[in-house]
Each structure stands twice: as structure tokens, then as C-alpha cells.
C-alpha positions in Angstrom: -0.2 0.1 0.1 1.6 3.4 -1.3 -1.2 5.5 0.5 -4.4 5.0 2.3 -6.7 8.1 2.8 -9.8 8.4 5.0 -12.2 10.8 4.9 -15.4 11.1 7.0 -18.8 11.5 4.5 -21.1 11.2 7.4 -21.4 10.3 11.5 -21.2 6.7 10.3 -20.0 6.8 7.1 -16.3 7.3 5.4 -14.4 7.1 2.3 -11.3 6.3 1.5 -8.6 5.9 -1.5 -6.6 3.9 -1.5 -3.1 3.2 -3.9 -1.4 0.1 -4.2 0.3 -2.9 -6.0 -1.1 -5.9 -7.5 -2.2 -8.3 -5.0 -3.7 -6.0 -2.5 -6.8 -6.9 -1.0 -8.3 -3.5 -0.6 -11.9 -5.1 1.1 -9.5 -6.6 3.4 -7.9 -3.3 4.6 -11.1 -1.8 5.5 -11.8 -4.9 7.6 -8.7 -4.3 9.2 -9.2 -0.5 9.7 -12.2 -1.3 11.9 -11.0 -3.9 13.7 -8.2 -1.8 15.0 -10.6 0.6 15.7 -13.0 -2.3 17.9 -16.1 -1.5 15.3 -15.9 -3.4 12.3 -15.7 -1.9 8.8 -17.9 -3.0 5.8 -17.4 -2.0 2.0 -20.1 -1.0 0.4 -18.5 -0.3 -3.5 -15.5 -0.7 -4.8 -14.4 1.4 -8.2 -10.5 0.8 -9.7 -9.3 4.2 -10.9 -6.1 2.3 -12.4 -5.0 -0.8 -13.2 -1.7 0.0 -14.8 -1.0 0.9 -17.7 -4.8 1.8 -17.7 -6.4 4.9 -15.9 -10.4 5.6 -15.5 -9.8 8.9 -17.8 -8.9 6.1 -20.6 -12.1 4.3 -20.3 -15.2 4.7 -22.8 -18.6 3.9 -22.0 -20.0 0.7 -22.8 -22.7 2.0 -25.0 -20.2 4.2 -27.1 -17.8 1.5 -27.8 -16.7 1.2 -31.3 -14.4 -1.3 -33.0 -11.9 1.6 -32.8 -11.8 1.6 -29.4 -10.3 -1.6 -29.0 -6.1 -2.3 -29.2 -4.7 -5.4 -29.9 -3.8 -7.8 -26.9 0.2 -7.4 -27.4 -0.2 -3.7 -27.1 -2.0 -3.9 -23.2 1.4 -4.4 -21.7 3.6 -1.9 -23.7 7.2 -2.5 -23.3 7.9 -5.6 -22.7 10.8 -7.9 -23.9 10.3 -9.9 -27.3 11.7 -13.0 -28.4 11.6 -15.1 -31.8 10.8 -18.6 -32.4 11.3 -20.6 -35.6 7.9 -21.4 -37.8 8.5 -25.1 -36.0 8.1 -24.2 -33.0 5.0 -21.9 -34.1 3.6 -25.1 -35.7 4.2 -27.6 -32.3 2.5 -24.2 -30.4 -0.8 -24.4 -32.7 -1.0 -27.8 -31.9 -0.8 -27.2 -28.2 3.0 -28.1 -27.7 5.0 -25.4 -25.9 8.2 -26.8 -25.1 9.9 -26.3 -28.3 9.3 -22.7 -27.9 10.3 -22.6 -24.3 13.5 -24.3 -25.4 14.1 -21.6 -28.0 13.4 -18.7 -26.0 15.0 -20.2 -22.5 18.5 -18.1 -23.1 17.0 -15.5 -24.6 15.4 -14.3 -21.4 18.6 -14.8 -19.4 18.1 -11.6 -17.8 14.7 -11.5 -17.4 14.1 -13.8 -14.3 11.3 -11.9 -11.9 8.2 -13.4 -11.1 5.1 -11.7 -12.5 7.7 -10.6 -15.8 6.4 -11.1 -19.0 7.5 -11.2 -22.8 5.9 -11.4 -25.8 6.2 -14.4 -28.0 7.0 -13.8 -31.9 7.4 -15.2 -35.1 10.4 -14.9 -36.5 12.0 -12.0 -38.2 9.0 -10.5 -39.0 8.3 -10.8 -35.2 4.2 -11.5 -35.3 3.5 -11.5 -32.1 1.9 -15.1 -31.4 2.4 -15.5 -27.4 2.2 -14.1 -24.2 5.2 -15.8 -21.9 5.2 -15.2 -18.0 7.7 -15.9 -15.5 6.1 -18.0 -12.8 7.4 -19.9 -9.9 11.0 -20.4 -11.5 10.3 -20.4 -15.2 8.8 -19.0 -18.0 5.7 -20.2 -19.0 3.7 -20.0 -22.2 0.1 -18.4 -20.9 -1.7 -17.1 -24.3 -1.2 -18.2 -27.6 -2.8 -16.0 -30.7 -4.2 -19.1 -32.7 -5.7 -16.8 -35.2 -1.8 -14.9 -35.9 -0.8 -18.6 -36.2 -3.0 -19.3 -38.5 -2.3 -16.2 -40.7 1.3 -17.5 -41.0 
């Protein structure tokens, strides 16, 4: 938790604003605050204003959404490492076998081995994004495959 602000709304109600990292249970903060005051605490509503890299100011009301508002999946992660795999590994990946792709990229991601890190999996020299890797529990894993992109290749 980087910042936690509480403000009275009435004699019995308070609002709060929290700036926190991923994995923080915001409702638990209110429960813990209530317990420490000896009164208990209940969350009536939560509004997430930011989930990196997105801010609520970037949002569009549901009734106004058009295809022009959509962004490709690979842009959601911003600047993350890209690693390329061969057509053979891409074909194996398309059929559900990620072992060849993971063998190919293992040495390329040695400098990036932090829990929760991501890398974009691309096909060959044309750098077509075909999947997403995540570093979890001490190793890289394929967590998403763009079957449409693989089919086009």
C-alpha cells in the first residue's frame, strides 16, 4: 500500500482512497481498519481508477464502444521483452505443444527472471506477436497463444 486516505462522509460513513500494488486485497484494508478501531468495517462499493497501464480517464462508456476503441492484445503490456521462435516451434505451439518454443527462448530471457515478468512471443524475423510468456514459480510459461495470428502465418 503506497497511500491510504480516509475521509468522513457522515457520522457513520467514510470514504477511502487507496494506491496499492497488485495483489492487495482492498476490502481487507477496511476490515483491518475497523478491527483496529474495535468497530468492524464494511465496504459498500469499490471503484478501480487505475490498473497499469490503464487509467479510468482512458475508458469509454459501454454504450459508446466501437471497434476503433479496441487495441491489440500485445499492446496492453507496453514495453516488454520480445523473443522470436521458429516456424517449427510456432506450428507445435498451434497444436498445443509449447516445449519447443520454451526451449528456443530459454537463453534469450536469462536477464529477465523476475516473478510476474512478461515477454511477447513473436514469430521469426517478421516479429508477428503470437503469444505471451510469464515468469512464474521459477520458469517461463506460455500463458496465451494467439491462434488467429498463428493460423495466418
